Structures are given as structure tokens and as C-alpha cells.
N, C-alpha and C positions, 0 to 999 in steps of 0.2 A: 534387432530390426526396429526402426523407428515406428512409433505408433502415431497415427494421425488422430487427433482428438479435438473435441469442442467442449468448452466449458458451458454448462447449462445451469442457469440460476433461476430462482423463483418457481421451481417445480416441486411437486410433492407426489407421493404415491398413495394409492388407496387399495385396500384389501377387503374383499367381501367376507363378512363374518356370518357364518351359518347359525351361530349361536343366537344372535339378536337380530339377524336379518338386516344388518346395516353395513354401509361402507365405513371402514375405519381408516382415517387419515393417519399415516404412519410417519413419525419423525425418526430419523436415523441419528444415533449417537455419533458425535463428531468431536475429535480431539482439538483442543485450542490451537495446537501447532499446525493443524490441517486447514484451519479457517484463515483465508488470506484476504487482507484489505486491498483497496485499490492501489495503495502505494507499495504493495509487495510485501508488507510486514504482516506477520501472523497475529492472531488475536492474543496469543500468549505474550508476544513481544509488546503489543499495545497496552493491554490491560492485565496481564498476568500477575503483575506485582501488587495490584490493588487487593487488599485483604477484605475490604468492605466499605460501606458508606455509613457515616456517622453524623449525628447532629450535635455531638459534644464539641465544645470549644476548649476543653481541657485535656484532650487526647495528646499524650506525649509520645506514643508509639508511632513509628513511621509506617506508611503503607495504607492508610485509610483516607478515602476521599470524603470531602465535606458535602453534606446535603445542601441542596440549593437554598432551602429556607435558612440554613445556618449562614451561608454566604451572604444572603440578603440582610440578615441581622447584623453581621459583622460590617457590611457596607454602611448600614445606617449608623452604627456606632462610630465608624471612622469619619463619616460625614459630620456627626455631632461633635466629635473631637476636633476636627478641622475648623468648625465654626467657633468652638471655644478658644482654640489657639489664635484664630484671626481676631476675635474680640479681645483676647489678652494682649496680643501685639498692638492693637489699636490703643488699649488702655495704657500700655507701657510707653507707647509713642506720645500719648497725651501727657503722661507723667514726665517724660523726658523734656517735653516742651515747657510744661508748667514750671519745672524746677531748673530749667536751663542746664541740664546735665552736660551739655556739650562744653560748658564753660568750666567744668570741674578741674580740668587740667591746668587752669589758670589760677587755681586757689592754692595758697600757701598758708600754713598755720604755725604759729610759734606760741609757746606757753612757758610760764615760769613764775618765779617769785623775786621780788626786789624790795630792798628797804630804802625808804626815802626820808630825808630829814625835812620836817615841816616847821617853819618859823612861826612864832607867835603872831597873832593878828591876821592870819590867812585862813581862807576857807577853800583853798585849792593848792595843788603843787604839780610841777611838771613830772610826768611819768617818763615820756620819751620825747625827744625832739625829732625833727625830720631826718636828720643825718643818721641818728641811731636806728630808726626804723628801717631806713634804706639799707644800712649795713646788716641788720638782723636778717633781712630777706635776700641780701645779695643783689640789690637793684641799683642800676645806674640812674634811672629816673623813677619818680614816684609822684602820685597824686593823692591828696588827702582823702578824696572820695573813694580810693581803692582800699582804705584801711578801716577796719572795725575792731574796737578793743572792748573787752568785757573784764571787769575787775571785781575783786572782793577783798574785804579786810582780813588779812591773814593772822592778825593777833589783836583781838578786841580788848585785851587787858592793857596792852602797851599803848594802843591808840583807840580809846573808847568813843569813837565817832563813826557814824554810819556813812559809808561811801555811796554817793548817789549816782555816780556814773563818770563818763569821760567826755570831755569837750575839747574840740580842736580849735586852737587860737594861737596866733603869732608863731606859726610854723612849729607848734608843739601840741602834744596831747596832754591835757590837764586832768588829773583826778579831782573831782569836785565833791565837797561835802557841805552839809547845811550850816553848821555852827562855826563861828570864828574862834580859832584857838587862843587860849589864854596863856599859853606857854609853849616853848619849843618841845617837839615830840618827834619820835621816829614812827613811821608807818610801814608795816610790811604789807605789800600789795601782791596778791595772787592775780595773775592776768592770763588771758588768752587773747591772742591777736590774729586777725584774719587779713590776708591780702588777697584781693580779687580784682584782676585787671578788667575794667569795663570796656 
């Protein structure tokens, strides 16, 4: 037979104690599976899997809920980390702008060694001409302002002269040195050449 019933909440029961002449408010033991939430789920379903509350941020075992103070600390740490990442991104952005890193894809580099014959009475010699540089980089068009060449003397005994640098003139790049040669010599040049389209 169906039983007509009404759920009563917020009530308690009192029992008179003759021992201390006081009313005792009695709490009844209730199983977690008997406590029902408004959505129809029991307390066991809702929170039964929680083993406890912890303030530790190193807990590796599942089932523990974080204390509110721990959550606050973590949120502050995340906020600080986000600020640091933002500042780092800004710094990297400035670095990219300063170095023009967007143009790195246009840079080509060639390095090597070459022996050049230098005639007596000169203080320079042609390292490469325009066509040779264009062929080295596989270019159809070339501007002298797109090329930078660094050199060093690869054999100081064979060519005992200090190389001062490279000068572009007459559609060629000349290795320049201070003294006028008094005889024909061979010079081994170690070079690194950069192409960067402006």
C-alpha cells in the first residue's frame, strides 16, 4: 500500500534529561547514501570520493580537496607567472624589432678559403667580382649594399702583410692592405660573406 508522506527539514528533537535537568537536543546518525541534495543526488555521490582537505601543493594522491588558502596562493602564483610571461613576450618582441629578426629569412652566408695572386706594386687585390658573388648565392640580381665580407690572412708566412678589410669598387670587392708589395706573392684569404636583401 502506498504511503503518503511529507519530507520535513530543519527540525530537531529534544529529550528531557532527569540527570542534569536539561533538554538535550538529539542528532540522529544518518548514512551518506540517505542524505539527498536538491538535484536528487546523495551526499555519498556528491562528496563521498573526497578523502580530506589539504593545504599541500605537493600531494600526488588523488581524492583530496585543496584548502581555499592554497587555491588563493596558487592563483597569486599563476598571476605572477602570467605577468612574467607577458613581460618576457614584450622583451622578446622588442628584441625581434631591434634585431629585425623578421629579415633573417633573407640572409644567406657563404664561407671558405681562396688563394689569390698579388702583383708587385699593389696594396689590394680583387677577391670577388659582381658576377662571382651572384653565382655563389644563386642570385639573378644583386646590389653591393646587400653584401658584407669579412676576411683574414690564412697564411701569414706566405703573405706577411696585415689585411685591413674589404672595399667595394669597380663592381668588385677588393681586399686592402697597408703596405705596397715589393714582389709578387700569393695570399690565402679566409672569408665569410653575408647576403641580406634590404
